[in-house]
PARO-403986 format. One record per residue (C-alpha): x, y, z. Coordinates in Angstrom, 1 decimal. Example, Ala and Ser with C-alpha at 12.3 -4.5 7.8 and 13.67 -1.06 7.14 Angstrom:
<atoms>
<atom <12.3,-4.5,7.8>>
<atom <13.7,-1.1,7.1>>
</atoms>
This chain:
<atoms>
<atom <0.0,0.0,0.0>>
<atom <2.8,2.5,0.9>>
<atom <4.6,1.7,-2.4>>
<atom <1.4,2.7,-4.1>>
<atom <1.5,6.1,-2.5>>
<atom <4.8,6.7,-4.3>>
<atom <4.0,4.9,-7.5>>
<atom <0.5,6.1,-8.2>>
<atom <-0.6,8.4,-5.4>>
<atom <0.2,11.6,-3.6>>
<atom <3.9,10.8,-3.1>>
<atom <4.8,10.5,-6.8>>
<atom <7.5,13.2,-6.4>>
<atom <9.5,10.7,-4.3>>
<atom <9.9,8.1,-7.0>>
<atom <13.5,7.0,-7.8>>
<atom <14.6,5.4,-11.0>>
<atom <17.0,2.9,-9.3>>
<atom <15.0,1.9,-6.2>>
<atom <11.4,1.3,-5.3>>
<atom <10.4,3.7,-2.6>>
<atom <7.5,3.5,-0.1>>
<atom <6.1,6.5,1.7>>
<atom <3.2,8.4,3.3>>
<atom <2.4,12.0,2.8>>
<atom <1.0,14.3,5.4>>
<atom <-0.4,17.9,5.5>>
<atom <-1.7,19.6,8.6>>
<atom <-2.9,23.1,9.3>>
<atom <-1.0,25.0,12.0>>
<atom <-3.0,26.1,15.1>>
<atom <-3.6,29.8,15.4>>
<atom <-1.5,31.4,18.1>>
<atom <-3.7,34.4,18.8>>
<atom <-7.1,32.6,18.9>>
<atom <-8.7,29.2,18.8>>
<atom <-8.8,27.1,15.6>>
<atom <-6.5,26.5,12.8>>
<atom <-4.8,28.7,10.2>>
<atom <-6.1,28.9,6.7>>
<atom <-2.7,29.6,5.2>>
<atom <-0.1,28.0,7.4>>
<atom <0.7,24.3,7.1>>
<atom <3.2,21.6,8.1>>
<atom <4.0,19.4,5.1>>
<atom <5.5,16.0,5.8>>
<atom <6.6,12.9,4.1>>
<atom <8.0,9.7,5.6>>
<atom <9.7,7.3,3.1>>
<atom <12.0,4.4,2.9>>
<atom <13.9,2.3,0.3>>
<atom <14.5,-0.1,-1.1>>
<atom <10.9,-1.3,-0.5>>
<atom <11.8,-5.0,-0.6>>
<atom <14.5,-4.7,2.1>>
<atom <14.6,-1.2,3.6>>
<atom <18.1,0.2,4.3>>
<atom <17.1,3.8,4.8>>
<atom <14.0,5.6,6.3>>
<atom <13.7,9.3,6.3>>
<atom <11.1,11.8,7.7>>
<atom <10.9,15.3,6.2>>
<atom <8.7,17.9,7.9>>
<atom <8.5,21.4,6.6>>
<atom <6.8,24.0,8.7>>
<atom <5.2,26.8,6.8>>
<atom <6.2,26.0,3.3>>
<atom <6.4,29.2,1.2>>
<atom <3.2,28.9,-0.9>>
<atom <4.1,32.1,-2.7>>
<atom <6.8,30.2,-4.7>>
<atom <4.0,28.4,-6.4>>
<atom <5.2,24.9,-5.5>>
<atom <2.2,24.0,-3.2>>
<atom <2.1,23.3,0.5>>
<atom <1.2,19.6,0.7>>
<atom <3.5,16.8,1.9>>
<atom <3.5,15.3,-1.6>>
<atom <4.5,18.4,-3.4>>
<atom <6.9,20.0,-0.9>>
<atom <8.4,17.3,1.4>>
<atom <8.4,14.3,-1.0>>
<atom <11.0,15.7,-3.4>>
<atom <13.3,16.5,-0.4>>
<atom <12.9,12.9,0.9>>
<atom <13.7,11.6,-2.6>>
<atom <17.0,13.5,-2.8>>
<atom <18.0,12.3,0.7>>
<atom <17.1,8.7,-0.1>>
<atom <18.9,8.8,-3.4>>
<atom <22.1,10.3,-2.1>>
<atom <22.2,8.0,1.0>>
<atom <21.4,4.8,-1.1>>
<atom <24.1,5.7,-3.6>>
<atom <26.6,6.2,-0.8>>
<atom <25.7,2.9,0.9>>
<atom <25.9,1.1,-2.5>>
<atom <29.4,2.5,-3.1>>
<atom <30.9,2.1,0.4>>
<atom <29.1,-0.7,2.1>>
<atom <29.0,-3.7,-0.1>>
</atoms>
């Protein structure tokens, strides 16, 4: 199921060419500090991912508080945090492949 999040779902931006990635996106509104309730324009975008899916060697959690929506890149875990997780996974897995055979 978590492989499907990356292959066909909200975590597509975490896909890697060389490894199968599993993951889960998350998006939450921040609580207002001056009154009750939640903000309409402040979020936490998160993505937890691991790879390779068959035998995980690396798991990473990326959490971005108040992503800059003015950049036009969105604010959800799948659009903001998943690409960061993918870069971390790819660099780490390449390193492990090269140095820990």
